[in-house]
BALOBA-1460 file (C-alpha; in Angstrom, 3 decimals):
// residues 321
<rec num="1" residu="m" x="9.293" y="-0.807" z="-74.367"/>
<rec num="2" residu="a" x="6.188" y="-3.106" z="-74.061"/>
<rec num="3" residu="v" x="8.173" y="-4.967" z="-71.428"/>
<rec num="4" residu="l" x="8.803" y="-1.783" z="-69.570"/>
<rec num="5" residu="l" x="5.439" y="-0.547" z="-69.739"/>
<rec num="6" residu="l" x="4.116" y="-3.902" z="-68.249"/>
<rec num="7" residu="a" x="6.497" y="-3.480" z="-65.417"/>
<rec num="8" residu="l" x="5.722" y="0.116" z="-64.694"/>
<rec num="9" residu="p" x="2.276" y="-0.442" z="-62.826"/>
<rec num="10" residu="v" x="3.906" y="-3.050" z="-60.793"/>
<rec num="11" residu="v" x="6.781" y="-0.787" z="-59.688"/>
<rec num="12" residu="r" x="4.266" y="1.984" z="-58.760"/>
<rec num="13" residu="a" x="2.120" y="-0.471" z="-57.018"/>
<rec num="14" residu="d" x="4.999" y="-1.667" z="-54.730"/>
<rec num="15" residu="d" x="6.046" y="1.915" z="-54.232"/>
<rec num="16" residu="k" x="2.398" y="2.805" z="-53.038"/>
<rec num="17" residu="k" x="2.558" y="-0.257" z="-50.737"/>
<rec num="18" residu="a" x="5.936" y="0.989" z="-49.025"/>
<rec num="19" residu="d" x="4.215" y="4.454" z="-48.652"/>
<rec num="20" residu="d" x="1.155" y="2.962" z="-47.052"/>
<rec num="21" residu="k" x="3.155" y="1.261" z="-44.381"/>
<rec num="22" residu="k" x="3.172" y="3.996" z="-41.681"/>
<rec num="23" residu="p" x="5.239" y="3.864" z="-38.377"/>
<rec num="24" residu="p" x="3.453" y="2.774" z="-35.406"/>
<rec num="25" residu="s" x="1.431" y="5.298" z="-33.385"/>
<rec num="26" residu="p" x="2.378" y="5.858" z="-29.903"/>
<rec num="27" residu="q" x="-0.507" y="3.766" z="-28.676"/>
<rec num="28" residu="e" x="0.504" y="0.766" z="-30.742"/>
<rec num="29" residu="r" x="4.355" y="1.196" z="-29.756"/>
<rec num="30" residu="y" x="3.133" y="1.025" z="-26.121"/>
<rec num="31" residu="e" x="0.842" y="-1.879" z="-26.559"/>
<rec num="32" residu="a" x="3.711" y="-3.593" z="-28.378"/>
<rec num="33" residu="v" x="6.311" y="-3.062" z="-25.581"/>
<rec num="34" residu="l" x="3.586" y="-4.209" z="-23.082"/>
<rec num="35" residu="r" x="2.678" y="-7.463" z="-25.035"/>
<rec num="36" residu="d" x="6.409" y="-8.075" z="-25.385"/>
<rec num="37" residu="f" x="7.003" y="-7.659" z="-21.570"/>
<rec num="38" residu="g" x="4.135" y="-10.150" z="-20.654"/>
<rec num="39" residu="t" x="5.207" y="-12.705" z="-22.852"/>
<rec num="40" residu="q" x="8.672" y="-12.821" z="-21.573"/>
<rec num="41" residu="a" x="7.785" y="-12.547" z="-17.722"/>
<rec num="42" residu="q" x="5.254" y="-15.542" z="-18.279"/>
<rec num="43" residu="q" x="7.770" y="-17.481" z="-19.742"/>
<rec num="44" residu="i" x="10.343" y="-16.693" z="-16.926"/>
<rec num="45" residu="f" x="7.886" y="-17.377" z="-14.118"/>
<rec num="46" residu="a" x="6.925" y="-20.817" z="-15.968"/>
<rec num="47" residu="e" x="10.548" y="-21.752" z="-16.015"/>
<rec num="48" residu="a" x="11.215" y="-20.595" z="-12.406"/>
<rec num="49" residu="r" x="8.190" y="-22.822" z="-11.028"/>
<rec num="50" residu="k" x="10.232" y="-25.719" z="-12.561"/>
<rec num="51" residu="v" x="13.671" y="-24.945" z="-10.564"/>
<rec num="52" residu="k" x="14.759" y="-23.825" z="-7.101"/>
<rec num="53" residu="g" x="17.769" y="-22.370" z="-5.551"/>
<rec num="54" residu="d" x="20.338" y="-20.514" z="-7.715"/>
<rec num="55" residu="d" x="18.742" y="-21.643" z="-10.833"/>
<rec num="56" residu="q" x="15.348" y="-19.759" z="-9.584"/>
<rec num="57" residu="r" x="17.459" y="-16.893" z="-8.194"/>
<rec num="58" residu="k" x="18.938" y="-16.292" z="-11.640"/>
<rec num="59" residu="l" x="15.539" y="-16.204" z="-13.456"/>
<rec num="60" residu="f" x="14.162" y="-13.647" z="-10.833"/>
<rec num="61" residu="e" x="17.361" y="-11.504" z="-11.493"/>
<rec num="62" residu="k" x="16.492" y="-12.047" z="-15.190"/>
<rec num="63" residu="y" x="12.950" y="-10.392" z="-14.388"/>
<rec num="64" residu="t" x="14.292" y="-7.609" z="-12.656"/>
<rec num="65" residu="a" x="16.545" y="-7.155" z="-15.538"/>
<rec num="66" residu="l" x="13.611" y="-7.312" z="-18.030"/>
<rec num="67" residu="r" x="11.634" y="-4.934" z="-15.862"/>
<rec num="68" residu="q" x="14.600" y="-2.377" z="-16.171"/>
<rec num="69" residu="e" x="14.828" y="-2.895" z="-19.815"/>
<rec num="70" residu="t" x="11.074" y="-2.503" z="-20.562"/>
<rec num="71" residu="g" x="11.244" y="0.699" z="-18.284"/>
<rec num="72" residu="a" x="13.768" y="2.160" z="-20.741"/>
<rec num="73" residu="k" x="11.514" y="1.715" z="-23.685"/>
<rec num="74" residu="m" x="8.510" y="3.045" z="-21.921"/>
<rec num="75" residu="l" x="10.514" y="6.141" z="-20.804"/>
<rec num="76" residu="a" x="11.777" y="6.325" z="-24.674"/>
<rec num="77" residu="i" x="8.005" y="6.263" z="-25.665"/>
<rec num="78" residu="a" x="7.037" y="9.159" z="-23.262"/>
<rec num="79" residu="d" x="10.113" y="11.410" z="-24.393"/>
<rec num="80" residu="d" x="9.118" y="10.750" z="-28.043"/>
<rec num="81" residu="n" x="5.379" y="11.803" z="-27.255"/>
<rec num="82" residu="p" x="4.985" y="14.159" z="-24.293"/>
<rec num="83" residu="k" x="1.566" y="15.584" z="-25.364"/>
<rec num="84" residu="d" x="0.199" y="12.185" z="-26.473"/>
<rec num="85" residu="p" x="-1.904" y="10.633" z="-23.348"/>
<rec num="86" residu="v" x="0.071" y="7.464" z="-23.920"/>
<rec num="87" residu="a" x="2.891" y="9.053" z="-22.302"/>
<rec num="88" residu="a" x="1.195" y="9.381" z="-18.810"/>
<rec num="89" residu="d" x="0.610" y="5.413" z="-19.438"/>
<rec num="90" residu="a" x="4.351" y="4.854" z="-20.007"/>
<rec num="91" residu="l" x="5.570" y="6.568" z="-17.150"/>
<rec num="92" residu="f" x="3.237" y="5.240" z="-14.654"/>
<rec num="93" residu="w" x="4.255" y="1.859" z="-15.879"/>
<rec num="94" residu="v" x="7.593" y="2.747" z="-15.176"/>
<rec num="95" residu="l" x="7.106" y="3.812" z="-11.613"/>
<rec num="96" residu="g" x="4.923" y="0.859" z="-10.901"/>
<rec num="97" residu="n" x="7.430" y="-1.732" z="-12.102"/>
<rec num="98" residu="v" x="11.044" y="-0.115" z="-11.703"/>
<rec num="99" residu="l" x="11.612" y="0.699" z="-8.130"/>
<rec num="100" residu="s" x="14.790" y="2.334" z="-8.378"/>
<rec num="101" residu="g" x="17.659" y="3.714" z="-10.442"/>
<rec num="102" residu="p" x="18.051" y="6.491" z="-13.195"/>
<rec num="103" residu="i" x="15.036" y="5.345" z="-15.135"/>
<rec num="104" residu="q" x="12.639" y="5.523" z="-11.974"/>
<rec num="105" residu="q" x="13.889" y="8.917" z="-11.155"/>
<rec num="106" residu="k" x="13.777" y="10.282" z="-14.629"/>
<rec num="107" residu="a" x="9.977" y="8.894" z="-14.721"/>
<rec num="108" residu="s" x="9.204" y="10.377" z="-11.394"/>
<rec num="109" residu="a" x="10.427" y="14.069" z="-12.429"/>
<rec num="110" residu="k" x="7.975" y="13.785" z="-15.374"/>
<rec num="111" residu="i" x="5.231" y="12.338" z="-13.683"/>
<rec num="112" residu="t" x="5.674" y="15.057" z="-11.003"/>
<rec num="113" residu="a" x="5.040" y="17.544" z="-13.918"/>
<rec num="114" residu="l" x="2.217" y="16.024" z="-15.253"/>
<rec num="115" residu="v" x="0.372" y="15.967" z="-11.725"/>
<rec num="116" residu="a" x="-0.525" y="19.477" z="-12.224"/>
<rec num="117" residu="e" x="-2.135" y="18.857" z="-15.745"/>
<rec num="118" residu="m" x="-3.791" y="15.289" z="-15.520"/>
<rec num="119" residu="p" x="-7.449" y="15.200" z="-14.981"/>
<rec num="120" residu="l" x="-8.345" y="14.621" z="-11.250"/>
<rec num="121" residu="k" x="-10.242" y="11.363" z="-11.705"/>
<rec num="122" residu="q" x="-7.511" y="9.961" z="-14.100"/>
<rec num="123" residu="l" x="-4.859" y="10.906" z="-11.524"/>
<rec num="124" residu="a" x="-6.611" y="9.490" z="-8.513"/>
<rec num="125" residu="g" x="-7.003" y="6.214" z="-10.181"/>
<rec num="126" residu="r" x="-3.301" y="6.071" z="-11.385"/>
<rec num="127" residu="l" x="-1.721" y="6.930" z="-8.032"/>
<rec num="128" residu="n" x="-2.698" y="3.533" z="-6.639"/>
<rec num="129" residu="m" x="-0.425" y="1.817" z="-9.252"/>
<rec num="130" residu="l" x="2.556" y="3.409" z="-7.435"/>
<rec num="131" residu="y" x="4.669" y="1.554" z="-4.860"/>
<rec num="132" residu="r" x="7.306" y="4.132" z="-3.889"/>
<rec num="133" residu="p" x="6.742" y="7.610" z="-5.018"/>
<rec num="134" residu="s" x="9.229" y="10.345" z="-4.706"/>
<rec num="135" residu="p" x="8.795" y="12.979" z="-1.939"/>
<rec num="136" residu="d" x="8.537" y="15.712" z="-4.586"/>
<rec num="137" residu="l" x="5.676" y="13.456" z="-6.138"/>
<rec num="138" residu="v" x="3.912" y="13.224" z="-2.830"/>
<rec num="139" residu="r" x="4.063" y="17.143" z="-2.371"/>
<rec num="140" residu="a" x="2.915" y="17.734" z="-5.754"/>
<rec num="141" residu="v" x="-0.278" y="15.689" z="-5.354"/>
<rec num="142" residu="f" x="-0.822" y="17.319" z="-2.148"/>
<rec num="143" residu="k" x="-0.505" y="20.755" z="-3.819"/>
<rec num="144" residu="r" x="-3.135" y="19.551" z="-6.495"/>
<rec num="145" residu="a" x="-5.668" y="18.258" z="-3.798"/>
<rec num="146" residu="e" x="-5.282" y="21.781" z="-2.224"/>
<rec num="147" residu="e" x="-6.224" y="23.686" z="-5.272"/>
<rec num="148" residu="n" x="-9.121" y="21.448" z="-5.949"/>
<rec num="149" residu="e" x="-10.395" y="20.833" z="-2.363"/>
<rec num="150" residu="k" x="-14.000" y="20.870" z="-3.508"/>
<rec num="151" residu="a" x="-13.681" y="18.280" z="-6.239"/>
<rec num="152" residu="p" x="-15.018" y="14.870" z="-5.272"/>
<rec num="153" residu="q" x="-11.599" y="13.207" z="-6.062"/>
<rec num="154" residu="a" x="-9.816" y="15.678" z="-3.354"/>
<rec num="155" residu="g" x="-10.323" y="13.059" z="-0.687"/>
<rec num="156" residu="n" x="-8.595" y="10.532" z="-2.446"/>
<rec num="157" residu="l" x="-5.639" y="12.489" z="-3.182"/>
<rec num="158" residu="l" x="-5.301" y="13.483" z="0.170"/>
<rec num="159" residu="a" x="-5.672" y="9.840" z="1.625"/>
<rec num="160" residu="w" x="-2.864" y="8.815" z="-0.743"/>
<rec num="161" residu="v" x="-0.697" y="11.312" z="0.524"/>
<rec num="162" residu="v" x="-1.335" y="10.405" z="4.152"/>
<rec num="163" residu="v" x="-0.514" y="6.793" z="3.118"/>
<rec num="164" residu="h" x="2.678" y="7.539" z="0.923"/>
<rec num="165" residu="g" x="4.024" y="10.343" z="2.835"/>
<rec num="166" residu="a" x="4.302" y="8.617" z="6.270"/>
<rec num="167" residu="n" x="7.944" y="10.148" z="6.729"/>
<rec num="168" residu="l" x="7.175" y="13.664" z="5.411"/>
<rec num="169" residu="p" x="5.945" y="16.664" z="7.391"/>
<rec num="170" residu="i" x="3.419" y="16.981" z="4.755"/>
<rec num="171" residu="r" x="1.658" y="13.754" z="5.897"/>
<rec num="172" residu="d" x="0.307" y="15.641" z="8.962"/>
<rec num="173" residu="k" x="-1.216" y="18.504" z="6.837"/>
<rec num="174" residu="a" x="-2.908" y="16.016" z="4.551"/>
<rec num="175" residu="i" x="-4.481" y="14.158" z="7.504"/>
<rec num="176" residu="d" x="-5.756" y="17.451" z="9.062"/>
<rec num="177" residu="e" x="-7.308" y="18.314" z="5.739"/>
<rec num="178" residu="l" x="-8.609" y="14.671" z="5.255"/>
<rec num="179" residu="i" x="-10.437" y="14.884" z="8.583"/>
<rec num="180" residu="e" x="-11.639" y="18.411" z="8.534"/>
<rec num="181" residu="k" x="-12.991" y="18.139" z="4.829"/>
<rec num="182" residu="h" x="-13.689" y="14.648" z="4.144"/>
<rec num="183" residu="p" x="-14.352" y="13.111" z="7.950"/>
<rec num="184" residu="d" x="-16.350" y="10.228" z="6.342"/>
<rec num="185" residu="h" x="-13.856" y="9.201" z="3.408"/>
<rec num="186" residu="a" x="-13.680" y="5.487" z="3.412"/>
<rec num="187" residu="a" x="-9.822" y="5.527" z="3.403"/>
<rec num="188" residu="l" x="-9.964" y="6.799" z="7.038"/>
<rec num="189" residu="q" x="-10.787" y="3.259" z="8.113"/>
<rec num="190" residu="q" x="-7.343" y="1.937" z="6.664"/>
<rec num="191" residu="i" x="-5.660" y="4.980" z="8.064"/>
<rec num="192" residu="c" x="-7.059" y="4.358" z="11.698"/>
<rec num="193" residu="a" x="-5.479" y="0.609" z="11.401"/>
<rec num="194" residu="s" x="-2.106" y="1.901" z="10.360"/>
<rec num="195" residu="l" x="-2.270" y="4.780" z="13.314"/>
<rec num="196" residu="s" x="-2.823" y="1.971" z="15.807"/>
<rec num="197" residu="r" x="0.493" y="0.777" z="15.775"/>
<rec num="198" residu="d" x="2.037" y="3.760" z="17.166"/>
<rec num="199" residu="s" x="2.250" y="2.954" z="21.111"/>
<rec num="200" residu="t" x="4.066" y="6.364" z="21.911"/>
<rec num="201" residu="g" x="0.605" y="8.092" z="22.033"/>
<rec num="202" residu="k" x="1.761" y="10.665" z="19.242"/>
<rec num="203" residu="d" x="-1.240" y="9.809" z="17.122"/>
<rec num="204" residu="f" x="-3.900" y="9.299" z="19.670"/>
<rec num="205" residu="d" x="-5.074" y="13.098" z="18.920"/>
<rec num="206" residu="i" x="-5.502" y="12.198" z="15.509"/>
<rec num="207" residu="l" x="-7.372" y="8.881" z="16.033"/>
<rec num="208" residu="k" x="-9.596" y="10.861" z="18.691"/>
<rec num="209" residu="r" x="-10.291" y="13.759" z="16.266"/>
<rec num="210" residu="i" x="-11.652" y="11.013" z="13.656"/>
<rec num="211" residu="l" x="-13.613" y="9.705" z="16.362"/>
<rec num="212" residu="d" x="-15.087" y="12.922" z="17.023"/>
<rec num="213" residu="k" x="-15.366" y="14.378" z="13.423"/>
<rec num="214" residu="s" x="-16.531" y="11.613" z="11.477"/>
<rec num="215" residu="s" x="-20.323" y="10.514" z="11.266"/>
<rec num="216" residu="s" x="-19.531" y="7.104" z="9.827"/>
<rec num="217" residu="p" x="-20.289" y="4.299" z="12.385"/>
<rec num="218" residu="r" x="-17.380" y="2.252" z="10.519"/>
<rec num="219" residu="i" x="-14.865" y="4.793" z="10.785"/>
<rec num="220" residu="k" x="-15.667" y="5.863" z="14.044"/>
<rec num="221" residu="a" x="-15.589" y="2.173" z="15.267"/>
<rec num="222" residu="a" x="-12.153" y="1.785" z="13.581"/>
<rec num="223" residu="a" x="-10.986" y="4.802" z="15.489"/>
<rec num="224" residu="a" x="-12.142" y="3.638" z="18.691"/>
<rec num="225" residu="l" x="-10.549" y="0.124" z="18.205"/>
<rec num="226" residu="a" x="-7.282" y="1.874" z="17.109"/>
<rec num="227" residu="v" x="-7.110" y="3.847" z="20.273"/>
<rec num="228" residu="g" x="-7.615" y="0.825" z="22.517"/>
<rec num="229" residu="r" x="-5.029" y="-1.168" z="20.251"/>
<rec num="230" residu="a" x="-2.306" y="1.459" z="20.764"/>
<rec num="231" residu="l" x="-3.097" y="2.009" z="24.532"/>
<rec num="232" residu="a" x="-3.116" y="-1.977" z="25.001"/>
<rec num="233" residu="a" x="0.399" y="-2.174" z="23.140"/>
<rec num="234" residu="r" x="1.566" y="0.759" z="25.548"/>
<rec num="235" residu="t" x="1.026" y="-1.345" z="28.555"/>
<rec num="236" residu="d" x="3.673" y="-3.937" z="27.608"/>
<rec num="237" residu="n" x="6.135" y="-1.237" z="27.381"/>
<rec num="238" residu="l" x="5.604" y="-0.272" z="30.884"/>
<rec num="239" residu="g" x="7.761" y="-2.832" z="32.500"/>
<rec num="240" residu="d" x="7.589" y="-3.188" z="36.346"/>
<rec num="241" residu="d" x="5.205" y="-0.150" z="36.637"/>
<rec num="242" residu="l" x="2.019" y="-2.072" z="37.111"/>
<rec num="243" residu="l" x="0.184" y="0.657" z="38.552"/>
<rec num="244" residu="e" x="0.526" y="2.839" z="35.374"/>
<rec num="245" residu="a" x="-0.066" y="-0.502" z="33.235"/>
<rec num="246" residu="d" x="-3.451" y="-0.823" z="35.085"/>
<rec num="247" residu="k" x="-4.175" y="2.872" z="34.630"/>
<rec num="248" residu="v" x="-3.577" y="2.872" z="30.874"/>
<rec num="249" residu="a" x="-5.191" y="-0.543" z="30.560"/>
<rec num="250" residu="a" x="-8.455" y="0.714" z="31.886"/>
<rec num="251" residu="e" x="-8.253" y="3.545" z="29.233"/>
<rec num="252" residu="a" x="-7.995" y="1.114" z="26.448"/>
<rec num="253" residu="e" x="-10.821" y="-1.006" z="27.899"/>
<rec num="254" residu="k" x="-13.198" y="2.020" z="27.752"/>
<rec num="255" residu="y" x="-12.568" y="2.117" z="23.742"/>
<rec num="256" residu="f" x="-12.842" y="-1.573" z="23.305"/>
<rec num="257" residu="t" x="-16.148" y="-1.339" z="25.225"/>
<rec num="258" residu="l" x="-17.411" y="1.546" z="23.349"/>
<rec num="259" residu="v" x="-17.055" y="-0.399" z="20.026"/>
<rec num="260" residu="i" x="-18.607" y="-3.671" z="21.667"/>
<rec num="261" residu="d" x="-21.691" y="-1.867" z="23.195"/>
<rec num="262" residu="q" x="-22.308" y="1.215" z="20.728"/>
<rec num="263" residu="l" x="-20.150" y="1.547" z="17.713"/>
<rec num="264" residu="g" x="-20.163" y="-2.267" z="16.697"/>
<rec num="265" residu="k" x="-23.706" y="-3.152" z="17.068"/>
<rec num="266" residu="d" x="-24.114" y="-3.232" z="13.226"/>
<rec num="267" residu="l" x="-20.685" y="-4.145" z="12.540"/>
<rec num="268" residu="p" x="-19.925" y="-7.849" z="13.562"/>
<rec num="269" residu="a" x="-16.465" y="-8.084" z="12.273"/>
<rec num="270" residu="q" x="-15.439" y="-4.793" z="14.214"/>
<rec num="271" residu="k" x="-17.267" y="-6.045" z="17.239"/>
<rec num="272" residu="k" x="-15.635" y="-9.352" z="17.357"/>
<rec num="273" residu="e" x="-12.233" y="-7.604" z="16.823"/>
<rec num="274" residu="a" x="-12.861" y="-5.346" z="19.999"/>
<rec num="275" residu="e" x="-14.056" y="-8.350" z="22.181"/>
<rec num="276" residu="q" x="-10.892" y="-10.314" z="21.489"/>
<rec num="277" residu="e" x="-8.777" y="-7.306" z="22.073"/>
<rec num="278" residu="l" x="-10.401" y="-6.648" z="25.287"/>
<rec num="279" residu="k" x="-10.247" y="-10.315" z="26.338"/>
<rec num="280" residu="a" x="-6.567" y="-10.364" z="25.815"/>
<rec num="281" residu="l" x="-6.039" y="-7.033" z="27.466"/>
<rec num="282" residu="r" x="-7.565" y="-8.645" z="30.630"/>
<rec num="283" residu="t" x="-5.806" y="-11.824" z="30.568"/>
<rec num="284" residu="i" x="-2.750" y="-11.673" z="28.608"/>
<rec num="285" residu="r" x="-0.327" y="-8.694" z="29.491"/>
<rec num="286" residu="v" x="2.483" y="-7.798" z="31.846"/>
<rec num="287" residu="g" x="1.291" y="-8.176" z="35.215"/>
<rec num="288" residu="k" x="-1.380" y="-10.773" z="34.764"/>
<rec num="289" residu="i" x="-1.334" y="-14.556" z="35.617"/>
<rec num="290" residu="a" x="-0.259" y="-16.417" z="32.598"/>
<rec num="291" residu="p" x="-3.060" y="-18.582" z="31.275"/>
<rec num="292" residu="e" x="-2.677" y="-22.317" z="31.772"/>
<rec num="293" residu="i" x="-0.712" y="-24.232" z="29.251"/>
<rec num="294" residu="t" x="-0.905" y="-28.096" z="29.087"/>
<rec num="295" residu="a" x="1.747" y="-30.064" z="26.881"/>
<rec num="296" residu="k" x="3.783" y="-33.217" z="26.882"/>
<rec num="297" residu="d" x="7.507" y="-33.047" z="27.404"/>
<rec num="298" residu="l" x="10.114" y="-35.361" z="25.534"/>
<rec num="299" residu="e" x="9.321" y="-38.230" z="27.449"/>
<rec num="300" residu="e" x="5.408" y="-37.918" z="26.907"/>
<rec num="301" residu="k" x="4.804" y="-36.940" z="30.137"/>
<rec num="302" residu="e" x="2.006" y="-34.192" z="30.569"/>
<rec num="303" residu="l" x="2.919" y="-30.750" z="32.136"/>
<rec num="304" residu="h" x="1.053" y="-28.058" z="33.318"/>
<rec num="305" residu="l" x="2.460" y="-24.389" z="33.374"/>
<rec num="306" residu="s" x="0.900" y="-23.984" z="36.642"/>
<rec num="307" residu="d" x="3.067" y="-26.603" z="38.208"/>
<rec num="308" residu="f" x="5.870" y="-24.222" z="37.883"/>
<rec num="309" residu="r" x="4.162" y="-21.199" z="39.530"/>
<rec num="310" residu="g" x="6.747" y="-19.373" z="41.504"/>
<rec num="311" residu="k" x="9.635" y="-20.238" z="39.309"/>
<rec num="312" residu="v" x="11.282" y="-18.551" z="36.125"/>
<rec num="313" residu="v" x="9.890" y="-20.223" z="33.235"/>
<rec num="314" residu="l" x="11.116" y="-19.673" z="29.510"/>
<rec num="315" residu="l" x="8.543" y="-20.732" z="27.174"/>
<rec num="316" residu="d" x="10.053" y="-21.378" z="23.613"/>
<rec num="317" residu="f" x="7.374" y="-21.622" z="20.841"/>
<rec num="318" residu="w" x="8.829" y="-23.184" z="17.902"/>
<rec num="319" residu="g" x="8.084" y="-25.249" z="14.724"/>
<rec num="320" residu="n" x="9.271" y="-26.026" z="11.207"/>
<rec num="321" residu="w" x="8.003" y="-26.292" z="7.787"/>
């Protein structure tokens, strides 16, 4: 009896210790998965730096598999804790690291549902983590921006839709609202640069509207520079129609000159870009005399491009590393 009584408190203490060991919270579970991913990823990259060829390729494949495995764990955390804030953390991790497949699709569907509920400030920050959002998610973000058009973060949401909805009809609606309601939004400078790649003229009206609506010298300069670049690119697509090329080039010059003489006075970087573009437009385009090039042939004899004037010349620029 005495032995049993002495042992009883120990048993009770062990039982109490077992009871005190609670399962990890959703946040602890999320952090543990994140730590494990970071540790394994570091090991893989450390090994990859030591090898080349197929061995390195296999390690990168191992890293891709690791992201898939971690994505499945993150999705499970979100499924088990749909009302906990950590669910959003887990889902955004999946969309930022798993680029395709069923796991990515399931996470995307869940994020699309969360967009309507998340605080705007939190949502705007999280969206920048995403690499390839689904069209449904882009549309959901646009709807949220429309519903909260007077909120400070609405401009950020619209800018995100413009960048990530490039191939969707909703992109044009988003850029219209961004120009009309947030004409001085900082993202418009980056958007202008992306629109300058269109040499067909489809986005000229958008750029000209930005130039007209914005009161920010930096954005206006970016818009004028983008119009000039797009026009300059169009001259190279006009083939042998040199009269039309000269006409388009003259229009491009006006926008570059606008940046140099007015909009870029206090913006040295943009002014320098416009000066370089203007110089190239006037000297290096279809129909202009090629600038002089001096080089040595295989026998170390000095050659000048002008020596071949009147002949067909193929210039092959090459190098190896």
